[in-house]
Steps between C-alpha positions, in 0.01 A plus 500: 500500500792295362629405848563864599390614845156658539652838594680510164173420318306774684772760436495413133119542489529839668777614265291391194185673625691821573664496164176443320320775670775757470520409129126551462517847667801599280307401184207722594712774651398768239134404534480512880333811639725734710259467794581128543683432828520119500416174322315268734536126428289236672647154508333175600713190512772630258241623262397859423130535553468879469696819434417866532665835479461717813445871465533579874830508690334307797338166443290342772429127498205428727377156399157622379325380190496847337672533172816696435436831314863631498436763761414315824 
């Protein structure tokens, strides 16, 4: 962390993650279906473990073990 406060480090991580994901969406912009409402990113300890594109405007997170199909 080069002697910088933890808050500065975390802010930098958030900025980098945001920049990476926005860049990824912009690169695929012409290929993304018009029905896509959102990109869902699952992080675990500063590491992306999953991503999905949601086709429904309302996304419910209920803690179940069911997979994500883009609609529920």
